[in-house]
N, C-alpha and C positions, 0 to 999 in steps of 0.2 A: 504494500500500500504506500503510495507516495503522497506527500503533503506539500509539494512544491508548486501546485497549481493554484491560481487565484481563488477558485471556489472553496479551497480549504483554509484560506487566510482569514484572520479576524478583520472586521471592517474598521474598527477604531481601537487604538491602543493608548493607554496612559503610560507615558514614559516619565520616570521619577529621577530628577537630578537635584535633590534637595539643597545641597550645600553650595552649588556653583551653577551659574547660568551658562548654557552652551553658547550663548552669544558673546560671552566675555573673551577678551583677547588672550590667547594662550601665552603663558609666561608671566602673567600678572598673578596677584595673590590668589592662591587656590585654583588657578586656571591652568589646565595643561592638556594632556592627551585625552583625558576623559571628556572634556568639553568638545573636542574635535570629533570624537567617536559618536557622541550623542547627536551632534549636529548633522554629521554626514550620514549616519544610519537613518535618522529621521527623514532626511531629504530623499534618500533612496526608497524608503518605504512609501513616502508620498508619491513618488514617480510610479509606483506599482499599485496605486489606488488605495493604500491604507492610510486612514486619517490618524495623525499622531498629535497628541497633546503632551507637551513637555512641561511638567510642573516643577517650578524651582522657587527658591526663597527670594523674596523681594529685598534687594540690597540697595537700590537707588529709588527714593520716593518720587523722583522725576520721571522714571520710566513708566510707559503705559502698562496696564495690566496684561494686555495681550499683544504679542508681536508675531506676525506671520512671517515665516522665512522660506516657505515653500507653498505650493498650491494647496496641500492638505496637511501641512505641518505648522505648528505654532508653539511659541513659548508662553506660558501663563505664569506670571509673577504673583505669588501670594505671600501674605505676611507670615513669618515665623520668627518671632522675636523682633527686636528693634532693627529697622533697616539701616540705621546709622552705625557707622564704624565696623570694627571687626566683630566676628562672632565665631569663636572657636568651636570645634566639633562637639566638645562635651557640653558647652553652653547651648549650642544649637539643639542638641539632643533633647534638652528639657522643653523645648518649644515644639517638638515634633507632633505631640498629640493635637495641638492647636492647628498645626499645618495640615494634618490629616482631616480635621474638621473643615478647614477652608476648602480643601480639594473636594470633599464630599458635597459641601454646600454649593460650590461652583458647578459641579456636575448636575445637581438638582435644578439650579437656576437655568442652566443651558439645556436641560432635558437631554443629557448625554448618557449613553450606555456604553460601557467599555467591556470588551470581550477578552482583554488580557492586560495585565499590568507588568511593566518591566522596570526593575530597580537598578540603579547604578551607584556603587559605593555603599559602605556599610550603613550610613544614615538613611539612604534611600531604601535599603533593604528592609529596615524597620517599618518605614512608611508603606512600602509595597505590600508587606505582610499584613498590615492593618487594613489596607484597602481590599486585599484579597478576602479577608474575613467579612468585611462589610458588603462587598459587591458579589461575592461568590465567584470571582473570576480566577483563572489560572495565573500563576506568578512565575516570571522569569527573572533571574538575578545575575548580575555581573558585579564583581567587586573592584576590578581594575588594580587595586593594591590590597594586600592582606596584612592586617595588623601583626599577626604572628611572625610573618616573614620580615617585616620591617624591624621588629624587635630583635630578631636573630642577627641581622646585619648591622644594627646600630652600633656606633662607636661609643667608647666610654665618654660620659659627659653629655651625650646626645639624649634629649628627652625621649622616653619610651612611649609607645602607644598604650593608652590606659586599659585596664581590665574591662571597662565598660565596652570598649570597641571589640575586644576579642569575644566577649560573651555575646554581644549583639550579632557579630558575624556568625558565630556558631548557631545561634537561634535562627537567624535568617536562612542559613543553609537548610535547617530542618523544616522551615516553612515553605521554601521554594519548590515548585514543581519541576523546574529545570534550572540548571546552572550553566552559564556560558564561561568557558575558560579559553584563553587565547592560544594556549599551547599545552603540551603534555606535562610540562613542569608545574604549571599552575593547577592543572587538573589533579596531579598527584598531591600537591600541597593541600588542596581542598579536601581530599580524602584523608590524608594523614593527620593534618592539624585540626580539621573541623568535622570529621566524620561524615563527609558527603558520600552518598551512594553512587557507585559507578553508573547506574542507570539514570541518575539525575543529570549527568554531565554530558555536555556537547563541546567539542573543541572547534572554535571558529576564530582563526587568526584575524588580526586587525587589518585595516586598509589604508590606502593613501590615494589622494586625488592626483592622478597622473596628468590631468589636463592643466592643473595649476602648477604642480611641482614637476618641472621639466628643465632640462639644461638651458642656460643662457650663456652665450659666449663670455668667457671669464673677463676679458678686457672690457667688454661692454658693462658687465655687472660692477666691476671695480670703478669704472668712470662714474657710474650712477651713484655709487656710495662714496665717491671722492676718496678712495684709498690710494695711498702712495704707490708709485711704480716700483717694482723690484722686490717688495717685501713678501715674505711667505706668510700666508694668512691661515691661522688656526681658528676654528669656530666652535663655540659652545652655544647651544640653544636649549633653554629649559627654565623651570622654576628654580629659585634660589633656595632650594630645600637641601639640608645636609645629605639626604640620601642620594642626591644627584652627583655627589663626589667632586664638586667644583674645586675644593681646596686641594684635592689630589692632582687635579689638572694643573692648578697653579704651580704646585711643586715640580711636576714633570716639565711644565713649560719653562720654568726657571732653569732647569738642567739643560733643556734644549738650547736656550739662549746663551748659556755659559759655554756651550760646546763650540759655537760660532761656525761650525762646518756647514750648517744649513743656511747661512746668510741671515740678514735681518729678518726678524719675525714679529708678527703682531697677533695678539689674541683678542678676538671679538667675543664679548659676552652678551648674548641676546636673551633677554628675560629679566624679570624683576619688576616690581611695582615701585616706581620712584616715590609715590605718595605713602604707601602702606609699609614699605620695606626699607626705609632709609637706614635703619640700624644695620640690617644685613648688608646693604650695599657699602656702608662705611666700613664695616668689619672686613669685607672682601678687599676694599681698597687698601686697608692697612696691611692685610696679608700680602697683597701684591707688592706693596712698598717694602715690607720686611724681607721679601725674597729678591728685592732689587729689580723688579720688572714693572714697576708702576707706570713707566712711560710706554711700555709695550702692550699694556692691557687697556682695552677700551670698553667701557660699559655702555651698551647701546640702549638698554631698557627693553620693555616688551614691544613687539612688532606685530602689526596686523598680518593675518595669514597671507594676504595677497602680495605682501612685500618680502616674505621669507625666501622665496626662490632666488631672489637677487643675492641675499646673504649666502645661501648655500652655494650658489654658482660662483661667487667671488672667492670662496675659500679653497685652499689647497687640500685641506682635510677637516673633517668634522669629528669632534671627539665627544663620546658619550660615556663618561667615567662612572656611571651610576653603580651603587652597591646592590640595588634591586630594581628590576624593571620587568613589568608583565609582558609588554610587547616591544617597545622601543620605537615609538612613532617618529621621533626626531631622526633616528638612524635611517628609517625607511624614506622619509622626506628628503634627506641628504642624498641617498642613493638615487632616488628618482631624478634628482637634479644633476647627477653625474659626478658627485663628490665622494671620494673614498671616505670610509668611516673607520675609526678606531674606537672600540667599545669594550667595556668590561665583560668578561665571560660569566655572565649571570643571567638568570631568568630567561625572558623572551629574547634578549639580545643574542643569545646563542643560536637562535633560529633565524633571526632577522639578518644578521651579518654573517656572511660566509667567509670564514677565516682564510686569508691568502687569496681570495677571489674578488670580493667586493670591498675588502678592507682587512683589518686585523682585530682579533680578540686577544685581550690581555687579562691577566689575573687582576681582580679588583684591588685597589689600593697599592698597586705595584708601580711606584714612581719611575723606577729604572726601566721597566718594560714599556711603560707608556711613552717615556721620553725617547727610547730607542726606536719604537715603531713610528712615532711622529717624524723623527729624523729620517728614517728609511723612506717614507713617502715623500718628504720635502726634498730629499736629495735625488730622487729618482722620478723625474717627470713622466718617463715612459711607463713606469709601474703605476703611477697615479692615474694616467690616462686609461690604462687597461682596466684598472679596478673601477674607475668611473663608468666606463662603458658597460661593464658587467653589472654594476649597480642599477643602471637604467633598465636593463633587461630583467633583472630580479624584481624590481618594483612593479613591473607590468603584471606580475602574478598576483598582486595584492590590491585589486580594485575594490572600491566600496560597493560596486554592483554585486561582486561575488560575495562580499560580507552579507549584504542584504538578502541575497538568495538563500544563504545558509541559515540566517536568523529566521527567515520566513518559513523555512522547513520545520524549525523548532516550534514556531508559533502555530503553524498549521497542525502539527501533531497534537498540541495541547487543545487547540480550538475544536478539533474533531472529537477528542475525548470528552470535552466539556459538554458537547451536544448529545452525547449518548445518554440513554436511560441510566439511572443510578446503578442498577444491577450489572449493566454492561461495563460501566466505568471500572468497577473493581476487577473485572475479568480481562480488560483490555491490556494487551502487551504489545510493545513495539520493538 
């Protein structure tokens, strides 16, 4: 029995992204690959005739309640605590019951009926489970990052994820009808750490927009960004979260600069919220100064998606030194733009980056290995060109259309079971 045909799909889905709006610029406070995933998946579902309502916390009182971003897809901003200022995960959790009530009230006012609810991240998992109970709809859950895994790789002195998160993730796993993992490592982690059942799990790799992320001639990209001629450019893109390993990159970059054999180098740091993360930015500037590379490091701040291809294309190498990464969207975007990637051999990066083919994988936190591999690519333009070409080919395998088709197969399976008589639901196997 196949569930990949439109007549098996739900007509309307409630997508939950409680803690961050998918319309936020990636790289800003709390905005990253999850935002891109929710936005692109919803767009693709809309193209296939599925109506998608993405419910998120209102963070800006000036924003309209409803924002359409595709023919059948919209973001709905609802109150969950004060919309002013920061709201950490633990604080936001206290406001989730009210957020659930807001969603339910909006659905009643608009006379909406949802045939499936899809949660993203642990906070949204709690919300999705509550709505499943209220509406009697199937629940799909993605975590994107796992608290247990983050705690395992956290360095000394780095804040740990609270027990509340771990307990909520475990509870949401038990409530979900299906769990989406982006690779076999995450699938195994859900089973080992959270007691997920194999029959709950579906592996669906993430995607990349290859129409947006495509190679731009390097000279053209550098002129546009007003980068100096002759310098080797190393690129970091991402949130300024300790788990992204940016301080390891700084240390390796300092070693690279001290070597001099690669010529003059520049490190571009794309990401960070200048308004909300001033302390983080200042600390990183002090780290760069302490390593003697303050003049070589340029902090760009967060960049709109449509401008990112220019940065990727201008770079000689993109470095993703994360301690943990479910998929590695930045690595895939860089490869789609024809830029070699050096990434930590962790999580989804082990599947995204093909070691020696589209870039290099190095042990996490290994400054020497990272510096060595950066120098290898910067000193060998023929190797960089070969890896860049292979990266473009690799990225074509990860379209959002393919992601949507796989997710719709999961939706279709649950939708058909939900329509069965109760006695047949218990007997249904897939």
